A tleap script that builds the chain and sets N, CA, C and O, in Angstrom:
source leaprc.protein.ff14SB
mol = sequence {
  NMET ILE VAL PRO THR ILE GLY ARG LYS VAL
  TRP PHE THR PRO ALA ASN THR ASP THR GLU
  ILE ALA TRP GLY ASP LYS LYS GLN LYS LEU
  ASP ALA THR ILE ILE TYR VAL TRP SER ASP
  VAL MET VAL ASN LEU PHE VAL VAL ASP GLN
  GLU GLY LYS THR TRP LEU LYS SER SER VAL
  PRO LEU LEU SER GLY ASP ILE SER PRO ASN
  ALA PHE GLY TYR TYR ALA GLU TRP MET PRO
  TYR GLN LEU GLY GLN ALA ALA LYS THR GLU
  ALA VAL GLN ALA GLY VAL GLY GLN GLY VAL
  THR GLY ALA PRO CARG
}
set mol.1.N position { 24.215 17.933 10.793 }
set mol.1.CA position { 23.300 18.660 10.046 }
set mol.1.C position { 23.432 19.122 8.851 }
set mol.1.O position { 24.365 19.901 8.657 }
set mol.2.N position { 22.515 18.758 7.708 }
set mol.2.CA position { 22.469 19.724 6.368 }
set mol.2.C position { 22.148 20.834 5.977 }
set mol.2.O position { 20.984 20.776 5.582 }
set mol.3.N position { 22.445 21.545 5.903 }
set mol.3.CA position { 22.217 23.236 5.957 }
set mol.3.C position { 21.235 23.057 4.279 }
set mol.3.O position { 21.560 22.480 3.241 }
set mol.4.N position { 19.838 23.918 4.681 }
set mol.4.CA position { 19.505 23.221 3.173 }
set mol.4.C position { 19.623 24.681 2.166 }
set mol.4.O position { 19.608 25.826 2.618 }
set mol.5.N position { 19.750 24.285 0.607 }
set mol.5.CA position { 19.807 25.555 -0.678 }
set mol.5.C position { 19.368 25.387 -1.359 }
set mol.5.O position { 19.510 24.343 -1.997 }
set mol.6.N position { 18.499 26.371 -1.679 }
set mol.6.CA position { 18.115 26.490 -2.808 }
set mol.6.C position { 18.337 25.710 -4.040 }
set mol.6.O position { 19.399 25.987 -4.599 }
set mol.7.N position { 17.625 24.821 -4.601 }
set mol.7.CA position { 17.928 23.922 -6.285 }
set mol.7.C position { 18.568 22.213 -5.376 }
set mol.7.O position { 19.003 21.279 -6.049 }
set mol.8.N position { 18.472 22.154 -3.735 }
set mol.8.CA position { 18.602 21.054 -3.203 }
set mol.8.C position { 17.631 19.805 -3.285 }
set mol.8.O position { 16.814 20.158 -4.136 }
set mol.9.N position { 17.392 18.943 -2.997 }
set mol.9.CA position { 16.832 18.008 -3.363 }
set mol.9.C position { 16.556 16.996 -2.568 }
set mol.9.O position { 17.536 16.518 -1.997 }
set mol.10.N position { 15.015 16.277 -2.240 }
set mol.10.CA position { 14.275 16.481 -0.845 }
set mol.10.C position { 13.205 15.235 -0.811 }
set mol.10.O position { 12.814 15.209 -1.978 }
set mol.11.N position { 12.780 14.585 -0.375 }
set mol.11.CA position { 11.939 13.601 -0.540 }
set mol.11.C position { 10.394 14.330 0.243 }
set mol.11.O position { 10.078 14.935 1.267 }
set mol.12.N position { 10.002 13.995 -0.543 }
set mol.12.CA position { 8.327 14.786 0.212 }
set mol.12.C position { 7.496 13.374 0.750 }
set mol.12.O position { 7.436 12.268 0.213 }
set mol.13.N position { 6.950 13.811 1.888 }
set mol.13.CA position { 5.496 13.085 2.173 }
set mol.13.C position { 4.387 14.109 2.551 }
set mol.13.O position { 4.428 14.875 3.514 }
set mol.14.N position { 3.404 13.996 1.647 }
set mol.14.CA position { 2.017 14.188 1.606 }
set mol.14.C position { 1.507 14.641 2.937 }
set mol.14.O position { 2.317 14.878 3.833 }
set mol.15.N position { 0.002 14.801 3.161 }
set mol.15.CA position { -0.498 14.748 4.709 }
set mol.15.C position { -1.485 13.649 3.511 }
set mol.15.O position { -1.689 13.257 2.362 }
set mol.16.N position { -1.840 13.617 5.063 }
set mol.16.CA position { -3.578 12.542 4.005 }
set mol.16.C position { -4.332 13.431 3.415 }
set mol.16.O position { -4.934 13.241 2.359 }
set mol.17.N position { -4.336 14.684 4.220 }
set mol.17.CA position { -5.523 15.530 3.725 }
set mol.17.C position { -5.250 16.023 2.139 }
set mol.17.O position { -6.173 16.477 1.463 }
set mol.18.N position { -3.890 15.884 1.625 }
set mol.18.CA position { -3.429 16.466 0.545 }
set mol.18.C position { -3.643 14.992 -0.675 }
set mol.18.O position { -2.834 14.112 -0.970 }
set mol.19.N position { -4.813 15.185 -1.069 }
set mol.19.CA position { -6.247 14.495 -1.800 }
set mol.19.C position { -5.302 14.574 -3.365 }
set mol.19.O position { -4.780 13.528 -3.750 }
set mol.20.N position { -5.193 15.403 -3.905 }
set mol.20.CA position { -5.302 15.845 -5.105 }
set mol.20.C position { -3.883 15.632 -5.332 }
set mol.20.O position { -3.466 15.820 -6.475 }
set mol.21.N position { -3.102 15.280 -4.449 }
set mol.21.CA position { -1.462 14.566 -5.003 }
set mol.21.C position { -1.112 13.573 -4.673 }
set mol.21.O position { -0.974 13.138 -3.530 }
set mol.22.N position { -0.768 12.698 -6.489 }
set mol.22.CA position { -1.163 11.298 -6.225 }
set mol.22.C position { 0.541 10.746 -6.160 }
set mol.22.O position { 1.560 11.067 -6.771 }
set mol.23.N position { 0.158 9.581 -4.890 }
set mol.23.CA position { 0.936 9.362 -4.221 }
set mol.23.C position { 0.279 7.976 -3.594 }
set mol.23.O position { 0.090 7.747 -2.399 }
set mol.24.N position { -0.095 6.895 -4.998 }
set mol.24.CA position { -0.844 5.679 -4.552 }
set mol.24.C position { 0.115 4.898 -3.828 }
set mol.24.O position { -0.252 4.307 -2.813 }
set mol.25.N position { 1.714 4.797 -4.367 }
set mol.25.CA position { 2.569 3.498 -4.127 }
set mol.25.C position { 3.453 4.500 -2.392 }
set mol.25.O position { 4.538 5.072 -2.497 }
set mol.26.N position { 2.738 4.458 -1.181 }
set mol.26.CA position { 3.183 5.156 -0.424 }
set mol.26.C position { 4.453 4.641 -0.165 }
set mol.26.O position { 5.026 5.373 0.642 }
set mol.27.N position { 5.355 3.380 -0.621 }
set mol.27.CA position { 6.754 3.094 -0.413 }
set mol.27.C position { 7.752 3.610 -0.647 }
set mol.27.O position { 8.895 3.599 -0.190 }
set mol.28.N position { 6.940 4.339 -1.843 }
set mol.28.CA position { 7.839 5.222 -2.328 }
set mol.28.C position { 7.985 7.274 -1.715 }
set mol.28.O position { 7.014 7.994 -1.484 }
set mol.29.N position { 9.162 7.602 -1.634 }
set mol.29.CA position { 8.454 8.965 -1.476 }
set mol.29.C position { 8.592 10.043 -2.320 }
set mol.29.O position { 9.330 9.686 -3.238 }
set mol.30.N position { 8.287 11.045 -2.444 }
set mol.30.CA position { 8.075 12.197 -3.761 }
set mol.30.C position { 9.616 13.074 -4.006 }
set mol.30.O position { 10.406 13.455 -3.141 }
set mol.31.N position { 9.692 13.212 -5.409 }
set mol.31.CA position { 10.420 13.802 -5.946 }
set mol.31.C position { 10.439 15.715 -4.773 }
set mol.31.O position { 9.240 15.705 -4.493 }
set mol.32.N position { 10.816 16.629 -4.301 }
set mol.32.CA position { 11.056 17.223 -4.420 }
set mol.32.C position { 12.353 18.113 -4.557 }
set mol.32.O position { 13.409 17.590 -4.199 }
set mol.33.N position { 12.384 19.619 -5.118 }
set mol.33.CA position { 13.368 20.265 -4.777 }
set mol.33.C position { 12.780 21.812 -3.871 }
set mol.33.O position { 11.695 22.356 -3.665 }
set mol.34.N position { 14.134 22.046 -3.551 }
set mol.34.CA position { 14.281 22.911 -2.089 }
set mol.34.C position { 14.044 24.433 -2.934 }
set mol.34.O position { 15.020 24.763 -3.608 }
set mol.35.N position { 12.858 25.383 -2.966 }
set mol.35.CA position { 12.871 26.459 -4.042 }
set mol.35.C position { 12.995 28.097 -3.467 }
set mol.35.O position { 13.187 29.143 -4.088 }
set mol.36.N position { 12.777 27.799 -1.869 }
set mol.36.CA position { 13.050 29.094 -0.709 }
set mol.36.C position { 13.420 27.935 0.683 }
set mol.36.O position { 12.890 26.921 1.135 }
set mol.37.N position { 14.643 28.777 1.012 }
set mol.37.CA position { 14.811 28.370 2.605 }
set mol.37.C position { 14.420 29.732 3.741 }
set mol.37.O position { 15.012 30.802 3.887 }
set mol.38.N position { 12.889 29.059 4.613 }
set mol.38.CA position { 13.044 29.606 5.054 }
set mol.38.C position { 13.696 29.872 6.590 }
set mol.38.O position { 13.579 30.843 7.337 }
set mol.39.N position { 14.529 28.436 6.769 }
set mol.39.CA position { 15.274 27.964 7.970 }
set mol.39.C position { 16.089 27.050 8.176 }
set mol.39.O position { 16.366 26.618 7.057 }
set mol.40.N position { 16.575 26.560 8.835 }
set mol.40.CA position { 17.456 25.305 8.745 }
set mol.40.C position { 16.430 23.846 8.727 }
set mol.40.O position { 16.880 22.728 8.478 }
set mol.41.N position { 15.089 24.113 9.022 }
set mol.41.CA position { 13.767 23.348 9.327 }
set mol.41.C position { 13.235 23.596 8.243 }
set mol.41.O position { 12.553 22.610 7.966 }
set mol.42.N position { 13.123 24.582 7.219 }
set mol.42.CA position { 11.550 25.182 6.980 }
set mol.42.C position { 12.065 25.899 5.911 }
set mol.42.O position { 12.848 26.842 5.798 }
set mol.43.N position { 11.342 25.122 5.064 }
set mol.43.CA position { 11.823 25.495 3.195 }
set mol.43.C position { 10.141 25.191 2.753 }
set mol.43.O position { 9.171 24.703 3.333 }
set mol.44.N position { 10.395 25.752 1.445 }
set mol.44.CA position { 8.959 25.744 0.053 }
set mol.44.C position { 9.833 24.763 -0.587 }
set mol.44.O position { 11.039 24.581 -0.757 }
set mol.45.N position { 8.582 24.138 -0.906 }
set mol.45.CA position { 8.931 23.158 -1.911 }
set mol.45.C position { 8.238 22.907 -3.757 }
set mol.45.O position { 7.030 22.980 -3.984 }
set mol.46.N position { 9.193 22.647 -4.766 }
set mol.46.CA position { 8.539 21.887 -6.073 }
set mol.46.C position { 7.900 20.968 -5.669 }
set mol.46.O position { 8.501 20.866 -4.599 }
set mol.47.N position { 7.008 20.026 -5.619 }
set mol.47.CA position { 6.750 18.755 -5.686 }
set mol.47.C position { 6.677 18.191 -7.152 }
set mol.47.O position { 6.295 18.823 -8.138 }
set mol.48.N position { 7.150 16.774 -7.114 }
set mol.48.CA position { 6.566 16.404 -8.818 }
set mol.48.C position { 5.633 14.920 -7.958 }
set mol.48.O position { 6.375 14.274 -7.218 }
set mol.49.N position { 4.592 14.562 -8.012 }
set mol.49.CA position { 3.575 13.560 -7.770 }
set mol.49.C position { 3.938 12.594 -8.547 }
set mol.49.O position { 4.596 12.767 -9.572 }
set mol.50.N position { 3.545 11.506 -8.131 }
set mol.50.CA position { 4.071 9.582 -8.462 }
set mol.50.C position { 2.867 9.687 -10.516 }
set mol.50.O position { 2.854 8.783 -11.351 }
set mol.51.N position { 2.168 10.955 -10.621 }
set mol.51.CA position { 1.587 10.657 -12.130 }
set mol.51.C position { 2.487 11.672 -12.643 }
set mol.51.O position { 2.356 11.623 -13.866 }
set mol.52.N position { 3.544 12.789 -12.266 }
set mol.52.CA position { 3.925 13.641 -12.584 }
set mol.52.C position { 3.543 15.034 -13.162 }
set mol.52.O position { 3.845 15.785 -14.089 }
set mol.53.N position { 2.468 14.934 -11.786 }
set mol.53.CA position { 2.167 16.814 -11.760 }
set mol.53.C position { 2.656 17.480 -10.764 }
set mol.53.O position { 2.967 16.907 -9.720 }
set mol.54.N position { 2.847 19.260 -11.004 }
set mol.54.CA position { 3.558 19.551 -9.700 }
set mol.54.C position { 2.742 20.390 -8.899 }
set mol.54.O position { 1.623 20.870 -9.080 }
set mol.55.N position { 3.491 20.448 -8.050 }
set mol.55.CA position { 2.356 21.362 -6.980 }
set mol.55.C position { 3.790 22.065 -5.739 }
set mol.55.O position { 4.763 21.500 -5.239 }
set mol.56.N position { 3.438 23.038 -5.669 }
set mol.56.CA position { 3.965 24.475 -5.106 }
set mol.56.C position { 4.004 24.067 -3.764 }
set mol.56.O position { 2.931 24.389 -3.252 }
set mol.57.N position { 4.836 23.436 -2.846 }
set mol.57.CA position { 4.371 23.911 -1.016 }
set mol.57.C position { 4.874 24.607 -0.073 }
set mol.57.O position { 6.100 24.565 0.030 }
set mol.58.N position { 4.317 25.214 0.620 }
set mol.58.CA position { 4.649 26.367 0.991 }
set mol.58.C position { 5.556 26.343 2.820 }
set mol.58.O position { 4.955 25.412 3.355 }
set mol.59.N position { 6.039 26.591 3.314 }
set mol.59.CA position { 6.178 26.017 4.528 }
set mol.59.C position { 6.657 24.699 5.097 }
set mol.59.O position { 6.399 24.234 6.208 }
set mol.60.N position { 7.471 24.134 4.045 }
set mol.60.CA position { 7.210 22.423 4.771 }
set mol.60.C position { 8.005 22.271 5.595 }
set mol.60.O position { 9.048 22.869 5.332 }
set mol.61.N position { 8.024 21.443 7.006 }
set mol.61.CA position { 8.988 21.167 8.155 }
set mol.61.C position { 10.009 20.233 7.107 }
set mol.61.O position { 9.592 19.529 6.188 }
set mol.62.N position { 11.196 20.389 7.429 }
set mol.62.CA position { 12.756 19.783 7.205 }
set mol.62.C position { 12.959 19.085 8.456 }
set mol.62.O position { 13.260 19.519 9.568 }
set mol.63.N position { 12.697 17.740 7.983 }
set mol.63.CA position { 12.994 16.639 9.326 }
set mol.63.C position { 14.723 16.578 9.439 }
set mol.63.O position { 15.597 16.629 8.573 }
set mol.64.N position { 14.758 16.479 10.549 }
set mol.64.CA position { 16.146 16.693 11.002 }
set mol.64.C position { 17.314 16.255 12.385 }
set mol.64.O position { 17.168 17.115 13.254 }
set mol.65.N position { 17.818 15.762 12.587 }
set mol.65.CA position { 17.717 15.467 13.622 }
set mol.65.C position { 16.736 14.890 14.789 }
set mol.65.O position { 16.580 13.673 14.891 }
set mol.66.N position { 16.234 15.590 15.462 }
set mol.66.CA position { 15.155 14.892 16.798 }
set mol.66.C position { 13.889 16.009 15.773 }
set mol.66.O position { 12.695 15.734 15.892 }
set mol.67.N position { 14.094 16.583 15.321 }
set mol.67.CA position { 12.704 16.780 14.652 }
set mol.67.C position { 11.690 16.078 13.816 }
set mol.67.O position { 11.904 16.182 12.609 }
set mol.68.N position { 10.756 15.464 14.120 }
set mol.68.CA position { 9.266 15.044 13.570 }
set mol.68.C position { 8.328 15.184 13.111 }
set mol.68.O position { 7.772 16.241 13.410 }
set mol.69.N position { 7.559 14.215 12.101 }
set mol.69.CA position { 6.396 15.056 11.720 }
set mol.69.C position { 5.623 15.896 11.964 }
set mol.69.O position { 5.205 15.756 13.114 }
set mol.70.N position { 4.968 17.185 11.182 }
set mol.70.CA position { 4.694 18.156 12.355 }
set mol.70.C position { 2.418 17.630 11.947 }
set mol.70.O position { 1.865 17.005 11.042 }
set mol.71.N position { 1.882 18.382 13.273 }
set mol.71.CA position { 0.640 18.189 13.222 }
set mol.71.C position { 0.180 17.953 11.469 }
set mol.71.O position { -0.554 16.981 11.285 }
set mol.72.N position { 0.462 18.550 10.555 }
set mol.72.CA position { -0.158 19.199 9.338 }
set mol.72.C position { 0.289 17.743 8.857 }
set mol.72.O position { -0.701 17.268 8.301 }
set mol.73.N position { 1.085 17.044 8.832 }
set mol.73.CA position { 1.296 15.711 8.490 }
set mol.73.C position { 2.385 15.309 7.267 }
set mol.73.O position { 3.120 14.325 7.187 }
set mol.74.N position { 2.185 16.595 6.224 }
set mol.74.CA position { 3.845 16.633 5.575 }
set mol.74.C position { 4.581 17.110 5.901 }
set mol.74.O position { 4.678 17.709 6.973 }
set mol.75.N position { 5.358 16.990 5.050 }
set mol.75.CA position { 6.679 17.194 5.457 }
set mol.75.C position { 8.360 16.525 4.738 }
set mol.75.O position { 8.151 15.323 4.572 }
set mol.76.N position { 9.475 16.771 4.399 }
set mol.76.CA position { 10.199 16.919 3.637 }
set mol.76.C position { 11.483 16.260 4.460 }
set mol.76.O position { 11.608 16.371 5.679 }
set mol.77.N position { 12.372 15.591 3.639 }
set mol.77.CA position { 13.384 15.004 4.674 }
set mol.77.C position { 14.809 14.776 3.214 }
set mol.77.O position { 14.750 14.733 1.985 }
set mol.78.N position { 15.885 14.689 4.180 }
set mol.78.CA position { 16.730 14.415 3.088 }
set mol.78.C position { 16.707 12.572 3.091 }
set mol.78.O position { 16.250 11.648 3.764 }
set mol.79.N position { 17.623 12.834 1.717 }
set mol.79.CA position { 17.631 11.136 1.314 }
set mol.79.C position { 18.793 10.035 1.760 }
set mol.79.O position { 19.931 10.435 2.008 }
set mol.80.N position { 18.567 9.113 1.818 }
set mol.80.CA position { 19.754 8.576 2.767 }
set mol.80.C position { 21.084 8.703 2.570 }
set mol.80.O position { 21.960 8.681 3.434 }
set mol.81.N position { 21.245 8.881 1.016 }
set mol.81.CA position { 22.688 9.112 0.572 }
set mol.81.C position { 23.136 10.263 1.071 }
set mol.81.O position { 24.260 10.382 1.559 }
set mol.82.N position { 21.915 11.600 0.945 }
set mol.82.CA position { 22.805 12.722 1.299 }
set mol.82.C position { 22.891 12.965 2.855 }
set mol.82.O position { 23.482 13.905 3.385 }
set mol.83.N position { 22.047 11.733 3.640 }
set mol.83.CA position { 22.479 11.865 5.239 }
set mol.83.C position { 24.107 10.904 5.371 }
set mol.83.O position { 24.962 11.031 6.247 }
set mol.84.N position { 24.110 10.168 4.436 }
set mol.84.CA position { 25.558 9.607 4.541 }
set mol.84.C position { 26.218 10.321 4.123 }
set mol.84.O position { 26.028 11.324 4.812 }
set mol.85.N position { 27.058 10.581 3.286 }
set mol.85.CA position { 27.953 11.957 2.565 }
set mol.85.C position { 27.827 13.161 4.103 }
set mol.85.O position { 28.863 13.572 4.626 }
set mol.86.N position { 26.837 13.456 4.481 }
set mol.86.CA position { 26.784 14.401 5.267 }
set mol.86.C position { 27.800 14.182 6.634 }
set mol.86.O position { 28.475 14.984 7.278 }
set mol.87.N position { 27.531 12.380 6.790 }
set mol.87.CA position { 28.376 12.158 8.532 }
set mol.87.C position { 30.025 12.143 7.934 }
set mol.87.O position { 30.982 12.643 8.525 }
set mol.88.N position { 30.067 11.412 6.569 }
set mol.88.CA position { 31.398 11.156 5.915 }
set mol.88.C position { 32.178 12.654 6.413 }
set mol.88.O position { 33.229 12.698 7.053 }
set mol.89.N position { 31.414 13.790 5.965 }
set mol.89.CA position { 32.063 15.139 5.571 }
set mol.89.C position { 32.331 15.772 7.293 }
set mol.89.O position { 33.263 16.515 7.600 }
set mol.90.N position { 31.253 15.251 8.257 }
set mol.90.CA position { 31.765 15.872 9.311 }
set mol.90.C position { 32.750 14.492 9.967 }
set mol.90.O position { 33.115 14.619 11.135 }
set mol.91.N position { 33.057 13.526 9.400 }
set mol.91.CA position { 33.728 12.931 10.271 }
set mol.91.C position { 35.245 13.230 9.440 }
set mol.91.O position { 36.093 12.564 10.035 }
set mol.92.N position { 35.661 13.727 8.685 }
set mol.92.CA position { 36.483 13.913 7.963 }
set mol.92.C position { 36.514 15.669 8.540 }
set mol.92.O position { 37.585 16.177 8.874 }
set mol.93.N position { 35.586 16.220 8.574 }
set mol.93.CA position { 35.922 17.830 9.526 }
set mol.93.C position { 36.492 17.527 11.037 }
set mol.93.O position { 37.493 18.112 11.451 }
set mol.94.N position { 35.916 16.751 11.675 }
set mol.94.CA position { 36.408 16.421 12.892 }
set mol.94.C position { 37.728 15.664 12.456 }
set mol.94.O position { 38.553 16.559 12.639 }
set mol.95.N position { 38.286 14.811 12.094 }
set mol.95.CA position { 39.606 14.446 12.622 }
set mol.95.C position { 40.593 15.291 11.742 }
set mol.95.O position { 41.749 15.057 12.095 }
set mol.96.N position { 40.507 16.371 10.514 }
set mol.96.CA position { 41.221 17.999 10.595 }
set mol.96.C position { 41.092 18.553 11.574 }
set mol.96.O position { 42.035 19.330 11.726 }
set mol.97.N position { 40.267 18.589 12.527 }
set mol.97.CA position { 40.349 19.088 13.731 }
set mol.97.C position { 41.137 18.782 14.511 }
set mol.97.O position { 41.601 19.575 15.330 }
set mol.98.N position { 41.426 17.693 14.435 }
set mol.98.CA position { 42.372 17.056 16.000 }
set mol.98.C position { 43.987 16.961 14.873 }
set mol.98.O position { 44.974 16.682 15.555 }
set mol.99.N position { 44.199 17.093 13.827 }
set mol.99.CA position { 45.315 17.212 13.214 }
set mol.99.C position { 45.271 16.001 12.168 }
set mol.99.O position { 46.201 15.675 11.431 }
set mol.100.N position { 44.302 15.535 12.226 }
set mol.100.CA position { 43.997 14.146 11.174 }
set mol.100.C position { 43.939 14.600 9.568 }
set mol.100.O position { 42.819 14.440 9.083 }
set mol.101.N position { 44.749 15.033 8.834 }
set mol.101.CA position { 44.459 15.231 7.129 }
set mol.101.C position { 43.395 14.059 6.799 }
set mol.101.O position { 42.170 14.174 6.764 }
set mol.102.N position { 44.299 12.711 6.528 }
set mol.102.CA position { 43.502 11.829 6.012 }
set mol.102.C position { 44.098 11.473 4.660 }
set mol.102.O position { 43.689 10.589 3.907 }
set mol.103.N position { 45.598 12.671 4.375 }
set mol.103.CA position { 46.019 12.432 3.379 }
set mol.103.C position { 46.829 11.418 2.808 }
set mol.103.O position { 47.065 10.955 3.924 }
set mol.104.N position { 47.509 10.608 2.002 }
set mol.104.CA position { 48.286 10.013 1.768 }
set mol.104.C position { 49.309 10.164 2.168 }
set mol.104.O position { 49.493 11.380 2.230 }
set mol.105.N position { 50.481 9.433 2.633 }
set mol.105.CA position { 51.684 9.808 2.708 }
set mol.105.C position { 52.920 8.955 1.793 }
set mol.105.O position { 54.095 9.315 1.860 }
savepdb mol mol.pdb
quit
């Protein structure tokens, strides 16, 4: 699990009722920056839509692991690259815990 911190980038998916947010190309998520962390699964975001307009979204669910989109329809998620990096880090940390350093000899 990636721990959210202020300044980290995430992808934002607006709710169907967020009609003021320009999101015509649904194949691409919207750019967002975490500006406040409520918990590991709830954040406030600074969102940029596909026309470059900015929006503040409060109490946005941050998908992680078994957490799925909520009834409100909007959510944030980590980018695939970030998830891959987190998985690599966890694998290295698990190896270190087992006495494997991964350092060349």
